[in-house]
C-alpha positions in Angstrom: -62.3 42.3 96.3 -63.3 44.3 99.3 -63.1 41.2 101.4 -59.6 40.5 100.4 -58.5 44.1 101.1 -59.9 43.9 104.6 -58.2 40.6 105.2 -54.8 41.9 104.2 -55.3 45.0 106.3 -56.1 42.8 109.2 -53.0 40.8 108.7 -51.0 44.0 108.5 -52.4 45.4 111.7 -52.2 42.1 113.7 -49.0 40.5 112.4 -46.8 43.2 110.8 -47.2 46.5 112.7 -46.1 44.8 116.0 -42.8 43.9 114.3 -41.9 47.3 113.0 -40.3 48.6 116.2 -40.7 52.0 117.6 -42.2 54.8 115.5 -39.2 56.6 113.9 -38.4 60.1 115.1 -35.4 62.3 114.7 -34.4 62.1 118.3 -35.6 58.6 119.3 -33.4 55.5 119.4 -34.4 52.9 116.9 -33.1 49.9 114.9 -31.7 51.1 111.5 -32.8 48.8 108.7 -31.1 48.5 105.3 -34.6 48.6 103.6 -34.5 52.4 103.1 -31.8 55.1 103.1 -33.6 56.5 106.2 -33.2 53.2 108.1 -36.9 52.6 108.3 -37.9 48.9 108.3 -40.7 48.9 105.7 -40.9 49.3 102.0 -43.9 49.2 99.7 -43.8 48.0 96.0 -46.2 47.7 93.2 -46.0 45.2 90.3 -47.5 47.5 87.7 -48.0 44.9 85.0 -50.1 42.6 87.2 -51.3 45.2 89.8 -49.9 43.2 92.7 -49.0 45.0 95.9 -46.0 43.8 97.9 -44.6 45.0 101.1 -41.2 44.1 102.6 -40.3 44.5 106.3 -37.5 43.7 108.7 -39.1 42.1 111.7 -38.1 43.8 114.9 -39.0 42.9 118.5 -38.1 44.1 122.0 -34.8 42.2 122.1 -33.6 43.7 118.8 -30.4 45.7 119.4 -30.1 44.6 123.0 -27.5 42.2 124.5 -30.1 39.5 123.9 -30.1 40.0 120.1 -27.6 42.8 119.2 -27.9 42.2 115.5 -31.5 41.3 115.1 -30.8 37.7 114.3 -33.8 36.0 115.9 -36.9 38.3 115.7 -37.8 36.9 112.3 -38.6 33.5 113.8 -41.3 35.0 116.0 -42.7 36.9 113.0 -42.7 33.7 110.9 -44.5 31.7 113.5 -47.4 34.2 113.6 -47.7 34.2 109.8 -47.6 30.4 109.6 -50.4 30.2 112.2 -52.4 32.4 109.9 -51.9 30.8 106.5 -51.1 27.3 105.3 -48.4 26.3 102.8 -45.4 28.3 104.2 -42.4 26.0 104.0 -39.1 26.9 105.9 -36.8 24.3 104.5 -34.8 26.6 102.2 -35.1 29.5 104.6 -33.7 27.5 107.5 -30.8 26.4 105.3 -29.8 29.8 104.0 -30.3 31.4 107.5 -27.8 28.9 108.9 -25.4 29.5 106.1 -25.6 33.3 105.8 -26.6 34.8 109.1 -25.0 34.8 112.6 -25.7 32.1 115.1 -25.9 33.0 118.8 -22.2 32.5 119.5 -21.1 34.6 116.5 -23.5 37.3 117.5 -22.2 37.4 121.0 -18.6 37.4 119.9 -19.0 40.3 117.4 -20.9 42.3 120.0 -18.4 41.7 122.8 -15.4 42.5 120.6 -17.1 45.6 119.1 -16.3 44.3 115.6 -19.4 45.7 113.8 -18.9 49.3 112.7 -20.6 50.6 109.5 -21.5 47.2 108.0 -25.1 46.4 107.0 -26.6 45.1 110.3 -29.8 43.9 108.7 -29.5 40.1 108.2 -33.0 39.1 107.1 -36.3 40.5 106.1 -39.7 39.2 104.8 -41.9 40.2 101.9 -45.6 39.5 101.3 -47.0 39.4 97.7 -50.7 40.0 98.0 -52.6 37.8 95.6 -56.3 37.6 96.0 -57.1 36.9 99.6 -53.8 35.1 100.1 -50.1 36.1 100.3 -46.9 34.6 99.0 -44.1 34.9 101.5 -40.4 35.5 100.6 -37.3 36.1 102.5 -34.2 38.3 101.7 -30.9 37.6 103.5 -27.9 39.9 103.8 -24.7 38.0 104.8 -22.4 41.0 105.6 -22.2 40.3 109.3 -21.6 36.6 108.6 -18.8 37.8 106.5 -17.3 39.6 109.4 -17.7 36.6 111.7 -16.2 34.0 109.3 -13.7 36.0 107.4 -15.3 34.9 104.1 -16.4 37.5 101.6 -20.1 38.1 100.9 -19.5 36.7 97.4 -18.0 33.5 98.8 -20.8 33.0 101.3 -23.7 33.6 98.8 -22.2 31.6 95.9 -20.9 28.9 98.3 -24.3 28.4 99.9 -26.1 28.1 96.6 -23.4 25.8 95.2 -23.9 23.5 98.2 -27.7 23.6 97.7 -27.4 22.8 94.0 -25.5 19.6 94.9 -28.7 18.4 96.6 -31.2 20.1 94.3 -29.6 19.5 90.9 -32.4 21.2 89.0 -31.0 24.6 89.8 -27.3 23.7 89.1 -27.2 24.6 85.3 -28.6 28.1 85.9 -26.3 28.6 88.9 -23.2 27.5 87.0 -24.0 29.9 84.1 -24.5 32.8 86.5 -21.3 31.9 88.3 -19.4 31.8 85.0 -20.7 35.2 84.1 -19.8 36.8 87.4 -16.3 35.3 87.3 -15.8 36.6 83.8 -17.0 40.1 84.7 -14.7 40.3 87.7 -11.7 39.2 85.7 -12.0 41.5 82.7 -12.1 45.3 82.4 -13.3 47.0 79.2 -11.2 49.6 77.5 -13.9 52.3 77.7 -14.7 51.6 81.3 -18.4 51.1 80.5 -18.7 48.1 82.8 -15.2 47.7 84.2 -16.2 47.6 87.9 -16.5 44.1 89.4 -19.9 42.7 90.3 -20.4 42.0 94.0 -23.0 39.9 95.7 -25.3 41.9 98.0 -28.1 39.6 99.1 -30.1 36.4 98.3 -33.8 35.6 98.4 -36.0 32.6 98.1 -39.7 31.8 98.3 -41.0 30.2 101.5 -42.8 27.4 99.8 -42.0 23.8 99.0 -38.5 23.4 97.6 -39.9 21.8 94.5 -41.5 25.1 93.6 -39.3 27.7 95.4 -37.0 30.0 93.5 -33.6 31.2 94.5 -32.5 34.8 93.5 -29.0 36.1 93.7 -28.7 39.9 93.8 -25.6 41.6 92.4 -24.5 45.2 92.9 -23.3 47.1 89.8 -21.5 50.4 90.7 -21.3 51.6 87.1 -24.6 53.2 86.2 -24.7 53.2 82.4 -26.8 51.7 79.6 -23.9 49.4 78.5 -23.6 48.1 82.0 -27.3 47.3 82.3 -27.2 45.7 78.8 -24.4 43.5 80.0 -26.3 42.5 83.1 -29.4 41.8 81.0 -27.6 39.5 78.5 -25.2 38.0 81.0 -22.3 39.3 78.9 -23.8 38.0 75.7 -24.8 34.6 77.0 -28.5 35.4 76.5 -29.5 36.2 73.0 -32.9 34.7 72.4 -35.9 36.7 71.0 -37.4 37.3 74.5 -34.1 38.7 75.7 -33.8 41.1 72.7 -37.4 42.3 73.1 -36.8 43.0 76.8 -33.6 44.8 75.9 -35.4 47.2 73.7 -37.8 48.1 76.5 -34.8 48.5 78.9 -33.3 51.0 76.4 -36.7 52.7 76.2 -36.9 53.0 80.0 -33.3 54.3 80.2 -34.2 57.1 77.8 -37.5 58.0 79.4 -36.0 58.1 82.9 -33.1 60.2 81.7 -30.7 58.3 83.9 -27.5 60.1 84.8 -24.5 57.8 84.1 -21.5 57.5 86.4 -19.7 55.4 89.0 -21.7 55.2 92.2 -21.4 53.9 95.7 -23.7 53.5 98.7 -22.9 56.4 101.0 -22.7 56.0 104.8 -24.3 56.4 107.2 -28.1 56.5 106.8 -29.9 59.7 106.0 -31.5 61.6 108.9 -35.3 61.6 109.0 -36.5 64.7 107.2 -33.3 65.1 105.1 -33.8 65.7 101.4 -31.5 63.3 99.5 -28.7 64.7 97.4 -27.2 61.5 96.1 -27.3 58.9 93.3 -27.0 55.2 94.1 -25.6 52.2 92.2 -27.5 49.8 90.0 -28.5 46.3 90.8 -29.7 43.1 89.2 -31.1 39.8 90.5 -31.0 36.4 88.8 -33.7 33.8 89.3 -32.4 30.2 89.3 -35.5 28.5 87.9 -35.6 24.7 88.4 -34.8 22.7 85.2 -34.0 25.9 83.3 -30.3 26.3 82.3 -30.6 30.1 81.9 -30.7 32.5 84.8 -33.6 35.0 84.5 -32.4 38.6 85.0 -34.3 41.4 86.6 -32.5 44.8 86.4 -33.1 47.8 88.7 -33.0 51.4 87.8 -32.1 53.2 91.0 -34.1 56.4 90.9 -33.9 57.5 94.5 -32.8 61.1 94.6 -34.3 61.9 91.2 -37.2 64.2 90.8 -40.4 62.1 91.5 -42.6 64.0 89.0 -40.1 63.3 86.2 -40.0 59.7 87.2 -43.8 59.6 87.3 -44.1 61.2 83.9 -41.6 58.7 82.5 -43.5 55.7 83.9 -46.9 57.1 82.7 -45.5 57.4 79.2 -44.1 53.8 79.4 -47.5 52.6 80.6 -49.3 54.3 77.8 -47.0 53.0 75.1 -47.5 49.5 76.3 -51.2 49.6 76.7 -51.3 49.6 80.5 -54.0 52.2 80.2 -55.5 51.7 83.7 -52.1 52.1 85.4 -51.3 55.1 83.2 -54.5 56.9 84.2 -54.2 56.2 87.9 -50.5 56.2 88.8 -49.8 59.9 89.4 -53.1 60.5 91.1 -52.5 57.6 93.5 -49.1 59.0 94.5 -50.5 62.5 95.1 -53.2 61.1 97.3 -50.6 59.1 99.3 -48.3 62.1 99.9 -50.7 65.0 100.2 -48.6 67.3 102.4 -45.9 68.1 99.9 -44.9 70.2 97.0 -45.1 67.2 94.7 -43.1 69.0 92.0 -40.0 69.1 94.3 -40.1 65.6 95.8 -37.1 63.3 95.1 -37.4 60.5 97.6 -40.7 58.6 97.0 -39.4 56.3 94.2 -36.4 54.2 95.3 -36.1 51.6 92.4 -37.8 50.6 89.2 -37.3 46.9 88.4 -37.8 45.3 85.0 -37.9 41.7 83.8 -39.3 40.0 80.7 -40.6 36.5 80.4 -43.0 34.6 78.3 -43.3 37.6 75.9 -44.5 39.8 78.7 -42.8 42.7 80.5 -42.9 42.9 84.3 -42.2 46.3 85.9 -42.3 47.1 89.6 -41.9 50.4 91.4 -40.4 50.4 95.0 -41.7 53.3 97.1 -40.4 55.0 100.2 -43.4 54.9 102.5 -42.4 57.1 105.4 -43.0 60.9 105.0 -40.1 63.2 105.1 -39.3 66.7 103.8 -41.7 69.1 105.4 -43.7 66.4 107.2 -43.1 66.7 111.0 -41.1 63.7 112.2 
């Protein structure tokens, strides 16, 4: 409704924009966020199956990057307080637990800064996302433990799986799904295939959870897959053959369809360093990724796979998505998607763009596909920055 739209715009203006830091320019100093390849702290996404808008941001305040908070550990608390004052039902129990386990405390932050131990690691430690549903929002957090890994000497993999293992001892309803996922990751990291189709080890990248009551919250573990190939995505989707039910097979057919429509280029990928300068046109292809939801009282982790399309021609990606929408009777999305993008980026030669789409995610549950697009929302190319 119009009322809901204005409410969400008001929240964005009042509670989000003040936490986005200085406006990015080529010459200005700013906090670089892992959210985009350009280091901007905001990402827009659209759940195309349910027409739900989500935005994700890394809260930044005046202390971020200074000696008071050199690695942006604490700004998120101020952002959360503002959102909690505005909407009931936000629960921080699991957030507080994972933040303690996976991000720096004040002493660790001071030590890493004083000893100059942080070089090219991911400095982002936590970010927030709002799913806009009706006139309300559902709040989520994403946590990156790379700096905690530097401080503790433990790998990101150890930190992520160790924190969830400890949580599962208290909340036993997520233990079966966690143990199955852990078994899959261990098996993938121990075995290489002869043809090299998915011989690279899986590595943990981040973790997320819903900021609602622990009885309803979901934990998601994100894994990085450097081998971009259809066999690798199939392996991620089926957990190496552990999932084989009808829903999994139906989803797998759609994954194969998307792979073909997108004309993905296979190969071994890595995240390049450092960030891209504002205005730079990308000339890179990035790794794949998957996340696994640990539903309570469900022994099977639920996969969501990501097609990393950043650096690919945006018109070709748009055409592929429109075809997929039409084939699966998402007629409204098929008719509006391209026009909406053109209206949002009116200053460009749209045929040449290759940075608007970052990821396309796909999951399938209860006989229904879920597809989301993740969009780069800061103009670059010929736009003056």
